[in-house]
PDB file of N, CA, C and O in Angstrom:
ATOM      1  N   MET A   1     -92.590 -19.865  30.092  1.00  0.00           N
ATOM      2  CA  MET A   1     -91.410 -19.046  30.265  1.00  0.00           C
ATOM      3  C   MET A   1     -90.327 -19.410  29.251  1.00  0.00           C
ATOM      4  O   MET A   1     -89.570 -18.540  28.820  1.00  0.00           O
ATOM      5  N   GLY A   2     -90.247 -20.671  28.871  1.00  0.00           N
ATOM      6  CA  GLY A   2     -89.222 -21.126  27.936  1.00  0.00           C
ATOM      7  C   GLY A   2     -89.342 -20.478  26.571  1.00  0.00           C
ATOM      8  O   GLY A   2     -88.329 -20.153  25.952  1.00  0.00           O
ATOM      9  N   ILE A   3     -90.563 -20.284  26.090  1.00  0.00           N
ATOM     10  CA  ILE A   3     -90.749 -19.685  24.766  1.00  0.00           C
ATOM     11  C   ILE A   3     -90.347 -18.210  24.782  1.00  0.00           C
ATOM     12  O   ILE A   3     -89.853 -17.693  23.780  1.00  0.00           O
ATOM     13  N   ILE A   4     -90.554 -17.539  25.898  1.00  0.00           N
ATOM     14  CA  ILE A   4     -90.163 -16.132  26.010  1.00  0.00           C
ATOM     15  C   ILE A   4     -88.647 -16.004  25.951  1.00  0.00           C
ATOM     16  O   ILE A   4     -88.121 -15.120  25.276  1.00  0.00           O
ATOM     17  N   VAL A   5     -87.947 -16.883  26.653  1.00  0.00           N
ATOM     18  CA  VAL A   5     -86.484 -16.877  26.624  1.00  0.00           C
ATOM     19  C   VAL A   5     -85.989 -17.178  25.214  1.00  0.00           C
ATOM     20  O   VAL A   5     -85.035 -16.559  24.741  1.00  0.00           O
ATOM     21  N   PHE A   6     -86.636 -18.125  24.544  1.00  0.00           N
ATOM     22  CA  PHE A   6     -86.254 -18.476  23.173  1.00  0.00           C
ATOM     23  C   PHE A   6     -86.443 -17.277  22.246  1.00  0.00           C
ATOM     24  O   PHE A   6     -85.591 -17.020  21.396  1.00  0.00           O
ATOM     25  N   LEU A   7     -87.533 -16.547  22.393  1.00  0.00           N
ATOM     26  CA  LEU A   7     -87.768 -15.371  21.566  1.00  0.00           C
ATOM     27  C   LEU A   7     -86.748 -14.268  21.851  1.00  0.00           C
ATOM     28  O   LEU A   7     -86.305 -13.576  20.935  1.00  0.00           O
ATOM     29  N   ILE A   8     -86.383 -14.109  23.107  1.00  0.00           N
ATOM     30  CA  ILE A   8     -85.370 -13.100  23.461  1.00  0.00           C
ATOM     31  C   ILE A   8     -84.012 -13.481  22.877  1.00  0.00           C
ATOM     32  O   ILE A   8     -83.296 -12.629  22.351  1.00  0.00           O
ATOM     33  N   ILE A   9     -83.663 -14.753  22.970  1.00  0.00           N
ATOM     34  CA  ILE A   9     -82.398 -15.216  22.381  1.00  0.00           C
ATOM     35  C   ILE A   9     -82.408 -14.989  20.873  1.00  0.00           C
ATOM     36  O   ILE A   9     -81.416 -14.529  20.308  1.00  0.00           O
ATOM     37  N   GLY A  10     -83.518 -15.307  20.223  1.00  0.00           N
ATOM     38  CA  GLY A  10     -83.639 -15.073  18.783  1.00  0.00           C
ATOM     39  C   GLY A  10     -83.530 -13.604  18.433  1.00  0.00           C
ATOM     40  O   GLY A  10     -82.910 -13.244  17.433  1.00  0.00           O
ATOM     41  N   ALA A  11     -84.135 -12.746  19.258  1.00  0.00           N
ATOM     42  CA  ALA A  11     -84.070 -11.312  19.005  1.00  0.00           C
ATOM     43  C   ALA A  11     -82.644 -10.792  19.118  1.00  0.00           C
ATOM     44  O   ALA A  11     -82.193 -10.020  18.272  1.00  0.00           O
ATOM     45  N   VAL A  12     -81.936 -11.209  20.154  1.00  0.00           N
ATOM     46  CA  VAL A  12     -80.547 -10.779  20.345  1.00  0.00           C
ATOM     47  C   VAL A  12     -79.679 -11.314  19.208  1.00  0.00           C
ATOM     48  O   VAL A  12     -78.839 -10.592  18.670  1.00  0.00           O
ATOM     49  N   ALA A  13     -79.884 -12.579  18.846  1.00  0.00           N
ATOM     50  CA  ALA A  13     -79.095 -13.185  17.770  1.00  0.00           C
ATOM     51  C   ALA A  13     -79.358 -12.496  16.437  1.00  0.00           C
ATOM     52  O   ALA A  13     -78.425 -12.267  15.667  1.00  0.00           O
ATOM     53  N   GLY A  14     -80.602 -12.166  16.155  1.00  0.00           N
ATOM     54  CA  GLY A  14     -80.927 -11.471  14.911  1.00  0.00           C
ATOM     55  C   GLY A  14     -80.315 -10.086  14.863  1.00  0.00           C
ATOM     56  O   GLY A  14     -79.831  -9.647  13.820  1.00  0.00           O
ATOM     57  N   TRP A  15     -80.338  -9.398  15.998  1.00  0.00           N
ATOM     58  CA  TRP A  15     -79.737  -8.075  16.069  1.00  0.00           C
ATOM     59  C   TRP A  15     -78.231  -8.165  15.840  1.00  0.00           C
ATOM     60  O   TRP A  15     -77.670  -7.378  15.078  1.00  0.00           O
ATOM     61  N   LEU A  16     -77.574  -9.125  16.498  1.00  0.00           N
ATOM     62  CA  LEU A  16     -76.129  -9.304  16.328  1.00  0.00           C
ATOM     63  C   LEU A  16     -75.792  -9.699  14.889  1.00  0.00           C
ATOM     64  O   LEU A  16     -74.816  -9.206  14.323  1.00  0.00           O
ATOM     65  N   ALA A  17     -76.590 -10.579  14.302  1.00  0.00           N
ATOM     66  CA  ALA A  17     -76.341 -10.994  12.918  1.00  0.00           C
ATOM     67  C   ALA A  17     -76.494  -9.826  11.964  1.00  0.00           C
ATOM     68  O   ALA A  17     -75.744  -9.716  10.993  1.00  0.00           O
ATOM     69  N   GLY A  18     -77.455  -8.951  12.226  1.00  0.00           N
ATOM     70  CA  GLY A  18     -77.627  -7.756  11.399  1.00  0.00           C
ATOM     71  C   GLY A  18     -76.426  -6.840  11.480  1.00  0.00           C
ATOM     72  O   GLY A  18     -76.059  -6.203  10.492  1.00  0.00           O
ATOM     73  N   ILE A  19     -75.807  -6.766  12.655  1.00  0.00           N
ATOM     74  CA  ILE A  19     -74.610  -5.947  12.821  1.00  0.00           C
ATOM     75  C   ILE A  19     -73.419  -6.614  12.130  1.00  0.00           C
ATOM     76  O   ILE A  19     -72.640  -5.941  11.454  1.00  0.00           O
ATOM     77  N   ILE A  20     -73.273  -7.933  12.296  1.00  0.00           N
ATOM     78  CA  ILE A  20     -72.151  -8.660  11.693  1.00  0.00           C
ATOM     79  C   ILE A  20     -72.224  -8.601  10.173  1.00  0.00           C
ATOM     80  O   ILE A  20     -71.215  -8.374   9.505  1.00  0.00           O
ATOM     81  N   MET A  21     -73.411  -8.805   9.632  1.00  0.00           N
ATOM     82  CA  MET A  21     -73.604  -8.810   8.177  1.00  0.00           C
ATOM     83  C   MET A  21     -74.050  -7.415   7.741  1.00  0.00           C
ATOM     84  O   MET A  21     -75.186  -7.245   7.299  1.00  0.00           O
ATOM     85  N   LYS A  22     -73.201  -6.448   7.854  1.00  0.00           N
ATOM     86  CA  LYS A  22     -73.533  -5.050   7.581  1.00  0.00           C
ATOM     87  C   LYS A  22     -74.231  -4.902   6.225  1.00  0.00           C
ATOM     88  O   LYS A  22     -73.758  -5.400   5.204  1.00  0.00           O
ATOM     89  N   GLY A  23     -75.358  -4.210   6.249  1.00  0.00           N
ATOM     90  CA  GLY A  23     -76.076  -3.945   5.009  1.00  0.00           C
ATOM     91  C   GLY A  23     -76.951  -5.079   4.530  1.00  0.00           C
ATOM     92  O   GLY A  23     -77.631  -4.944   3.513  1.00  0.00           O
ATOM     93  N   ARG A  24     -76.952  -6.201   5.241  1.00  0.00           N
ATOM     94  CA  ARG A  24     -77.752  -7.334   4.788  1.00  0.00           C
ATOM     95  C   ARG A  24     -78.909  -7.639   5.737  1.00  0.00           C
ATOM     96  O   ARG A  24     -79.599  -8.647   5.582  1.00  0.00           O
ATOM     97  N   GLY A  25     -79.112  -6.777   6.700  1.00  0.00           N
ATOM     98  CA  GLY A  25     -80.180  -6.986   7.662  1.00  0.00           C
ATOM     99  C   GLY A  25     -81.532  -6.577   7.081  1.00  0.00           C
ATOM    100  O   GLY A  25     -81.615  -6.076   5.960  1.00  0.00           O
ATOM    101  N   PHE A  26     -82.578  -6.799   7.858  1.00  0.00           N
ATOM    102  CA  PHE A  26     -83.935  -6.506   7.404  1.00  0.00           C
ATOM    103  C   PHE A  26     -84.648  -5.570   8.361  1.00  0.00           C
ATOM    104  O   PHE A  26     -85.877  -5.592   8.432  1.00  0.00           O
ATOM    105  N   GLY A  27     -83.926  -4.761   9.089  1.00  0.00           N
ATOM    106  CA  GLY A  27     -84.542  -3.923  10.100  1.00  0.00           C
ATOM    107  C   GLY A  27     -84.742  -4.714  11.382  1.00  0.00           C
ATOM    108  O   GLY A  27     -84.440  -5.906  11.436  1.00  0.00           O
ATOM    109  N   LEU A  28     -85.243  -4.062  12.397  1.00  0.00           N
ATOM    110  CA  LEU A  28     -85.340  -4.684  13.707  1.00  0.00           C
ATOM    111  C   LEU A  28     -86.245  -5.908  13.711  1.00  0.00           C
ATOM    112  O   LEU A  28     -85.833  -6.974  14.167  1.00  0.00           O
ATOM    113  N   ILE A  29     -87.465  -5.775  13.214  1.00  0.00           N
ATOM    114  CA  ILE A  29     -88.417  -6.899  13.236  1.00  0.00           C
ATOM    115  C   ILE A  29     -87.933  -8.027  12.336  1.00  0.00           C
ATOM    116  O   ILE A  29     -88.004  -9.196  12.716  1.00  0.00           O
ATOM    117  N   GLY A  30     -87.447  -7.692  11.161  1.00  0.00           N
ATOM    118  CA  GLY A  30     -86.933  -8.717  10.247  1.00  0.00           C
ATOM    119  C   GLY A  30     -85.741  -9.450  10.826  1.00  0.00           C
ATOM    120  O   GLY A  30     -85.625 -10.666  10.672  1.00  0.00           O
ATOM    121  N   ASP A  31     -84.851  -8.724  11.493  1.00  0.00           N
ATOM    122  CA  ASP A  31     -83.683  -9.348  12.106  1.00  0.00           C
ATOM    123  C   ASP A  31     -84.086 -10.260  13.264  1.00  0.00           C
ATOM    124  O   ASP A  31     -83.458 -11.296  13.486  1.00  0.00           O
ATOM    125  N   ILE A  32     -85.125  -9.882  13.997  1.00  0.00           N
ATOM    126  CA  ILE A  32     -85.614 -10.747  15.072  1.00  0.00           C
ATOM    127  C   ILE A  32     -86.139 -12.055  14.498  1.00  0.00           C
ATOM    128  O   ILE A  32     -85.865 -13.127  15.038  1.00  0.00           O
ATOM    129  N   ILE A  33     -86.887 -11.971  13.413  1.00  0.00           N
ATOM    130  CA  ILE A  33     -87.407 -13.184  12.778  1.00  0.00           C
ATOM    131  C   ILE A  33     -86.261 -14.032  12.246  1.00  0.00           C
ATOM    132  O   ILE A  33     -86.258 -15.252  12.407  1.00  0.00           O
ATOM    133  N   VAL A  34     -85.284 -13.379  11.608  1.00  0.00           N
ATOM    134  CA  VAL A  34     -84.110 -14.106  11.117  1.00  0.00           C
ATOM    135  C   VAL A  34     -83.372 -14.761  12.279  1.00  0.00           C
ATOM    136  O   VAL A  34     -82.889 -15.885  12.148  1.00  0.00           O
ATOM    137  N   GLY A  35     -83.281 -14.077  13.408  1.00  0.00           N
ATOM    138  CA  GLY A  35     -82.617 -14.635  14.587  1.00  0.00           C
ATOM    139  C   GLY A  35     -83.326 -15.865  15.119  1.00  0.00           C
ATOM    140  O   GLY A  35     -82.675 -16.833  15.513  1.00  0.00           O
ATOM    141  N   ILE A  36     -84.650 -15.842  15.134  1.00  0.00           N
ATOM    142  CA  ILE A  36     -85.414 -16.998  15.614  1.00  0.00           C
ATOM    143  C   ILE A  36     -85.237 -18.183  14.671  1.00  0.00           C
ATOM    144  O   ILE A  36     -85.012 -19.308  15.119  1.00  0.00           O
ATOM    145  N   VAL A  37     -85.338 -17.935  13.373  1.00  0.00           N
ATOM    146  CA  VAL A  37     -85.118 -19.013  12.398  1.00  0.00           C
ATOM    147  C   VAL A  37     -83.660 -19.465  12.446  1.00  0.00           C
ATOM    148  O   VAL A  37     -83.370 -20.655  12.322  1.00  0.00           O
ATOM    149  N   GLY A  38     -82.748 -18.514  12.625  1.00  0.00           N
ATOM    150  CA  GLY A  38     -81.327 -18.841  12.730  1.00  0.00           C
ATOM    151  C   GLY A  38     -81.017 -19.686  13.949  1.00  0.00           C
ATOM    152  O   GLY A  38     -80.098 -20.505  13.920  1.00  0.00           O
ATOM    153  N   ALA A  39     -81.778 -19.496  15.026  1.00  0.00           N
ATOM    154  CA  ALA A  39     -81.591 -20.324  16.217  1.00  0.00           C
ATOM    155  C   ALA A  39     -81.875 -21.787  15.901  1.00  0.00           C
ATOM    156  O   ALA A  39     -81.143 -22.677  16.334  1.00  0.00           O
ATOM    157  N   PHE A  40     -82.933 -22.029  15.148  1.00  0.00           N
ATOM    158  CA  PHE A  40     -83.229 -23.398  14.722  1.00  0.00           C
ATOM    159  C   PHE A  40     -82.131 -23.920  13.802  1.00  0.00           C
ATOM    160  O   PHE A  40     -81.668 -25.051  13.955  1.00  0.00           O
ATOM    161  N   LEU A  41     -81.718 -23.092  12.846  1.00  0.00           N
ATOM    162  CA  LEU A  41     -80.701 -23.486  11.882  1.00  0.00           C
ATOM    163  C   LEU A  41     -79.370 -23.778  12.567  1.00  0.00           C
ATOM    164  O   LEU A  41     -78.741 -24.801  12.296  1.00  0.00           O
ATOM    165  N   GLY A  42     -78.944 -22.885  13.450  1.00  0.00           N
ATOM    166  CA  GLY A  42     -77.690 -23.091  14.182  1.00  0.00           C
ATOM    167  C   GLY A  42     -77.752 -24.316  15.078  1.00  0.00           C
ATOM    168  O   GLY A  42     -76.776 -25.060  15.184  1.00  0.00           O
ATOM    169  N   GLY A  43     -78.886 -24.530  15.719  1.00  0.00           N
ATOM    170  CA  GLY A  43     -79.053 -25.703  16.573  1.00  0.00           C
ATOM    171  C   GLY A  43     -79.048 -27.005  15.797  1.00  0.00           C
ATOM    172  O   GLY A  43     -78.783 -28.068  16.359  1.00  0.00           O
ATOM    173  N   TYR A  44     -79.341 -26.926  14.505  1.00  0.00           N
ATOM    174  CA  TYR A  44     -79.342 -28.118  13.660  1.00  0.00           C
ATOM    175  C   TYR A  44     -77.979 -28.344  13.006  1.00  0.00           C
ATOM    176  O   TYR A  44     -77.478 -29.469  12.980  1.00  0.00           O
ATOM    177  N   ILE A  45     -77.383 -27.278  12.480  1.00  0.00           N
ATOM    178  CA  ILE A  45     -76.152 -27.406  11.694  1.00  0.00           C
ATOM    179  C   ILE A  45     -74.908 -27.617  12.563  1.00  0.00           C
ATOM    180  O   ILE A  45     -74.096 -28.492  12.263  1.00  0.00           O
ATOM    181  N   LEU A  46     -74.747 -26.838  13.623  1.00  0.00           N
ATOM    182  CA  LEU A  46     -73.519 -26.911  14.417  1.00  0.00           C
ATOM    183  C   LEU A  46     -73.267 -28.303  15.003  1.00  0.00           C
ATOM    184  O   LEU A  46     -72.134 -28.778  14.925  1.00  0.00           O
ATOM    185  N   PRO A  47     -74.259 -28.981  15.585  1.00  0.00           N
ATOM    186  CA  PRO A  47     -73.984 -30.343  16.073  1.00  0.00           C
ATOM    187  C   PRO A  47     -73.625 -31.317  14.944  1.00  0.00           C
ATOM    188  O   PRO A  47     -72.862 -32.260  15.155  1.00  0.00           O
ATOM    189  N   MET A  48     -74.174 -31.090  13.753  1.00  0.00           N
ATOM    190  CA  MET A  48     -73.826 -31.954  12.619  1.00  0.00           C
ATOM    191  C   MET A  48     -72.359 -31.784  12.230  1.00  0.00           C
ATOM    192  O   MET A  48     -71.734 -32.715  11.723  1.00  0.00           O
ATOM    193  N   LEU A  49     -71.817 -30.599  12.468  1.00  0.00           N
ATOM    194  CA  LEU A  49     -70.413 -30.329  12.166  1.00  0.00           C
ATOM    195  C   LEU A  49     -69.492 -30.711  13.315  1.00  0.00           C
ATOM    196  O   LEU A  49     -68.274 -30.561  13.220  1.00  0.00           O
ATOM    197  N   GLY A  50     -70.079 -31.205  14.402  1.00  0.00           N
ATOM    198  CA  GLY A  50     -69.290 -31.610  15.556  1.00  0.00           C
ATOM    199  C   GLY A  50     -68.921 -30.454  16.468  1.00  0.00           C
ATOM    200  O   GLY A  50     -68.010 -30.575  17.287  1.00  0.00           O
ATOM    201  N   ILE A  51     -69.618 -29.335  16.334  1.00  0.00           N
ATOM    202  CA  ILE A  51     -69.344 -28.166  17.158  1.00  0.00           C
ATOM    203  C   ILE A  51     -70.380 -28.106  18.270  1.00  0.00           C
ATOM    204  O   ILE A  51     -71.584 -28.062  18.017  1.00  0.00           O
ATOM    205  N   SER A  52     -69.894 -28.104  19.496  1.00  0.00           N
ATOM    206  CA  SER A  52     -70.782 -28.037  20.654  1.00  0.00           C
ATOM    207  C   SER A  52     -70.425 -26.815  21.483  1.00  0.00           C
ATOM    208  O   SER A  52     -69.283 -26.666  21.919  1.00  0.00           O
ATOM    209  N   MET A  53     -71.384 -25.954  21.698  1.00  0.00           N
ATOM    210  CA  MET A  53     -71.158 -24.750  22.489  1.00  0.00           C
ATOM    211  C   MET A  53     -71.440 -24.984  23.967  1.00  0.00           C
ATOM    212  O   MET A  53     -71.141 -24.127  24.798  1.00  0.00           O
ATOM    213  N   GLY A  54     -72.004 -26.119  24.294  1.00  0.00           N
ATOM    214  CA  GLY A  54     -72.371 -26.380  25.684  1.00  0.00           C
ATOM    215  C   GLY A  54     -73.743 -25.811  25.983  1.00  0.00           C
ATOM    216  O   GLY A  54     -74.515 -25.520  25.070  1.00  0.00           O
ATOM    217  N   GLY A  55     -74.042 -25.653  27.252  1.00  0.00           N
ATOM    218  CA  GLY A  55     -75.338 -25.130  27.649  1.00  0.00           C
ATOM    219  C   GLY A  55     -75.217 -23.716  28.163  1.00  0.00           C
ATOM    220  O   GLY A  55     -74.114 -23.184  28.292  1.00  0.00           O
ATOM    221  N   GLY A  56     -76.320 -23.124  28.448  1.00  0.00           N
ATOM    222  CA  GLY A  56     -76.325 -21.782  29.005  1.00  0.00           C
ATOM    223  C   GLY A  56     -76.812 -20.734  28.026  1.00  0.00           C
ATOM    224  O   GLY A  56     -76.960 -20.981  26.829  1.00  0.00           O
ATOM    225  N   LEU A  57     -77.050 -19.586  28.564  1.00  0.00           N
ATOM    226  CA  LEU A  57     -77.613 -18.483  27.791  1.00  0.00           C
ATOM    227  C   LEU A  57     -76.641 -17.959  26.743  1.00  0.00           C
ATOM    228  O   LEU A  57     -77.038 -17.740  25.599  1.00  0.00           O
ATOM    229  N   ILE A  58     -75.392 -17.756  27.102  1.00  0.00           N
ATOM    230  CA  ILE A  58     -74.395 -17.220  26.162  1.00  0.00           C
ATOM    231  C   ILE A  58     -74.173 -18.200  25.011  1.00  0.00           C
ATOM    232  O   ILE A  58     -74.093 -17.790  23.853  1.00  0.00           O
ATOM    233  N   ALA A  59     -74.073 -19.484  25.325  1.00  0.00           N
ATOM    234  CA  ALA A  59     -73.888 -20.494  24.278  1.00  0.00           C
ATOM    235  C   ALA A  59     -75.084 -20.520  23.331  1.00  0.00           C
ATOM    236  O   ALA A  59     -74.917 -20.693  22.123  1.00  0.00           O
ATOM    237  N   SER A  60     -76.274 -20.352  23.866  1.00  0.00           N
ATOM    238  CA  SER A  60     -77.472 -20.326  23.030  1.00  0.00           C
ATOM    239  C   SER A  60     -77.477 -19.112  22.111  1.00  0.00           C
ATOM    240  O   SER A  60     -77.861 -19.211  20.945  1.00  0.00           O
ATOM    241  N   ILE A  61     -77.055 -17.976  22.633  1.00  0.00           N
ATOM    242  CA  ILE A  61     -76.997 -16.761  21.817  1.00  0.00           C
ATOM    243  C   ILE A  61     -75.955 -16.904  20.715  1.00  0.00           C
ATOM    244  O   ILE A  61     -76.192 -16.485  19.582  1.00  0.00           O
ATOM    245  N   ILE A  62     -74.801 -17.493  21.038  1.00  0.00           N
ATOM    246  CA  ILE A  62     -73.755 -17.698  20.027  1.00  0.00           C
ATOM    247  C   ILE A  62     -74.244 -18.643  18.935  1.00  0.00           C
ATOM    248  O   ILE A  62     -74.060 -18.371  17.748  1.00  0.00           O
ATOM    249  N   THR A  63     -74.862 -19.749  19.329  1.00  0.00           N
ATOM    250  CA  THR A  63     -75.383 -20.715  18.354  1.00  0.00           C
ATOM    251  C   THR A  63     -76.433 -20.071  17.462  1.00  0.00           C
ATOM    252  O   THR A  63     -76.409 -20.249  16.245  1.00  0.00           O
ATOM    253  N   ALA A  64     -77.349 -19.327  18.059  1.00  0.00           N
ATOM    254  CA  ALA A  64     -78.397 -18.671  17.285  1.00  0.00           C
ATOM    255  C   ALA A  64     -77.820 -17.600  16.370  1.00  0.00           C
ATOM    256  O   ALA A  64     -78.299 -17.427  15.250  1.00  0.00           O
ATOM    257  N   THR A  65     -76.809 -16.885  16.822  1.00  0.00           N
ATOM    258  CA  THR A  65     -76.180 -15.851  15.998  1.00  0.00           C
ATOM    259  C   THR A  65     -75.480 -16.469  14.797  1.00  0.00           C
ATOM    260  O   THR A  65     -75.588 -15.955  13.684  1.00  0.00           O
ATOM    261  N   VAL A  66     -74.770 -17.559  15.012  1.00  0.00           N
ATOM    262  CA  VAL A  66     -74.111 -18.252  13.891  1.00  0.00           C
ATOM    263  C   VAL A  66     -75.160 -18.703  12.878  1.00  0.00           C
ATOM    264  O   VAL A  66     -74.974 -18.521  11.674  1.00  0.00           O
ATOM    265  N   GLY A  67     -76.244 -19.280  13.345  1.00  0.00           N
ATOM    266  CA  GLY A  67     -77.315 -19.701  12.451  1.00  0.00           C
ATOM    267  C   GLY A  67     -77.929 -18.531  11.709  1.00  0.00           C
ATOM    268  O   GLY A  67     -78.226 -18.648  10.520  1.00  0.00           O
ATOM    269  N   ALA A  68     -78.127 -17.402  12.384  1.00  0.00           N
ATOM    270  CA  ALA A  68     -78.711 -16.228  11.742  1.00  0.00           C
ATOM    271  C   ALA A  68     -77.770 -15.630  10.708  1.00  0.00           C
ATOM    272  O   ALA A  68     -78.219 -15.165   9.661  1.00  0.00           O
ATOM    273  N   VAL A  69     -76.465 -15.634  10.987  1.00  0.00           N
ATOM    274  CA  VAL A  69     -75.494 -15.133  10.007  1.00  0.00           C
ATOM    275  C   VAL A  69     -75.507 -16.024   8.766  1.00  0.00           C
ATOM    276  O   VAL A  69     -75.474 -15.524   7.642  1.00  0.00           O
ATOM    277  N   ILE A  70     -75.555 -17.331   8.964  1.00  0.00           N
ATOM    278  CA  ILE A  70     -75.629 -18.262   7.827  1.00  0.00           C
ATOM    279  C   ILE A  70     -76.897 -17.991   7.024  1.00  0.00           C
ATOM    280  O   ILE A  70     -76.860 -17.948   5.794  1.00  0.00           O
ATOM    281  N   LEU A  71     -78.014 -17.808   7.719  1.00  0.00           N
ATOM    282  CA  LEU A  71     -79.282 -17.547   7.043  1.00  0.00           C
ATOM    283  C   LEU A  71     -79.239 -16.235   6.268  1.00  0.00           C
ATOM    284  O   LEU A  71     -79.705 -16.183   5.130  1.00  0.00           O
ATOM    285  N   LEU A  72     -78.695 -15.181   6.854  1.00  0.00           N
ATOM    286  CA  LEU A  72     -78.577 -13.903   6.145  1.00  0.00           C
ATOM    287  C   LEU A  72     -77.678 -14.020   4.925  1.00  0.00           C
ATOM    288  O   LEU A  72     -77.941 -13.401   3.895  1.00  0.00           O
ATOM    289  N   PHE A  73     -76.616 -14.813   5.038  1.00  0.00           N
ATOM    290  CA  PHE A  73     -75.725 -15.027   3.901  1.00  0.00           C
ATOM    291  C   PHE A  73     -76.462 -15.747   2.771  1.00  0.00           C
ATOM    292  O   PHE A  73     -76.338 -15.366   1.607  1.00  0.00           O
ATOM    293  N   ILE A  74     -77.219 -16.773   3.106  1.00  0.00           N
ATOM    294  CA  ILE A  74     -77.985 -17.523   2.096  1.00  0.00           C
ATOM    295  C   ILE A  74     -79.024 -16.617   1.446  1.00  0.00           C
ATOM    296  O   ILE A  74     -79.202 -16.647   0.228  1.00  0.00           O
ATOM    297  N   ILE A  75     -79.706 -15.815   2.254  1.00  0.00           N
ATOM    298  CA  ILE A  75     -80.709 -14.899   1.705  1.00  0.00           C
ATOM    299  C   ILE A  75     -80.075 -13.878   0.768  1.00  0.00           C
ATOM    300  O   ILE A  75     -80.653 -13.534  -0.263  1.00  0.00           O
ATOM    301  N   SER A  76     -78.885 -13.390   1.126  1.00  0.00           N
ATOM    302  CA  SER A  76     -78.205 -12.420   0.252  1.00  0.00           C
ATOM    303  C   SER A  76     -77.794 -13.051  -1.070  1.00  0.00           C
ATOM    304  O   SER A  76     -77.819 -12.394  -2.111  1.00  0.00           O
ATOM    305  N   LEU A  77     -77.409 -14.343  -1.031  1.00  0.00           N
ATOM    306  CA  LEU A  77     -77.073 -15.033  -2.289  1.00  0.00           C
ATOM    307  C   LEU A  77     -78.302 -15.192  -3.175  1.00  0.00           C
ATOM    308  O   LEU A  77     -78.217 -15.046  -4.395  1.00  0.00           O
ATOM    309  N   ILE A  78     -79.440 -15.489  -2.563  1.00  0.00           N
ATOM    310  CA  ILE A  78     -80.671 -15.668  -3.317  1.00  0.00           C
ATOM    311  C   ILE A  78     -81.134 -14.340  -3.900  1.00  0.00           C
ATOM    312  O   ILE A  78     -81.628 -14.301  -5.027  1.00  0.00           O
ATOM    313  N   LYS A  79     -80.982 -13.258  -3.154  1.00  0.00           N
ATOM    314  CA  LYS A  79     -81.372 -11.940  -3.636  1.00  0.00           C
ATOM    315  C   LYS A  79     -80.556 -11.524  -4.849  1.00  0.00           C
ATOM    316  O   LYS A  79     -81.078 -10.867  -5.750  1.00  0.00           O
ATOM    317  N   LYS A  80     -79.270 -11.901  -4.884  1.00  0.00           N
ATOM    318  CA  LYS A  80     -78.395 -11.531  -5.998  1.00  0.00           C
ATOM    319  C   LYS A  80     -78.749 -12.289  -7.269  1.00  0.00           C
ATOM    320  O   LYS A  80     -78.525 -11.794  -8.373  1.00  0.00           O
ATOM    321  N   ALA A  81     -79.300 -13.490  -7.117  1.00  0.00           N
ATOM    322  CA  ALA A  81     -79.599 -14.336  -8.281  1.00  0.00           C
ATOM    323  C   ALA A  81     -80.822 -13.882  -9.023  1.00  0.00           C
ATOM    324  O   ALA A  81     -81.200 -14.492 -10.023  1.00  0.00           O
TER     325      ALA A  81
END
């Protein structure tokens, strides 16, 4: 059950990141993948910066969305180069 929740959180985060980063998304499936990878990235980077969202579903979605936005930004920089 935990992996299903993680995939749903990644999907929501990828969708939100696609909306936040207008024009830099990869469509629904691509944004879901970015959201899942962003969840790992956000879970790694935010604690290193001393930012703690706490526990719970909303905090997990926020952390994953921040990670996905960072990932989309990095991908857009690489695409421009």
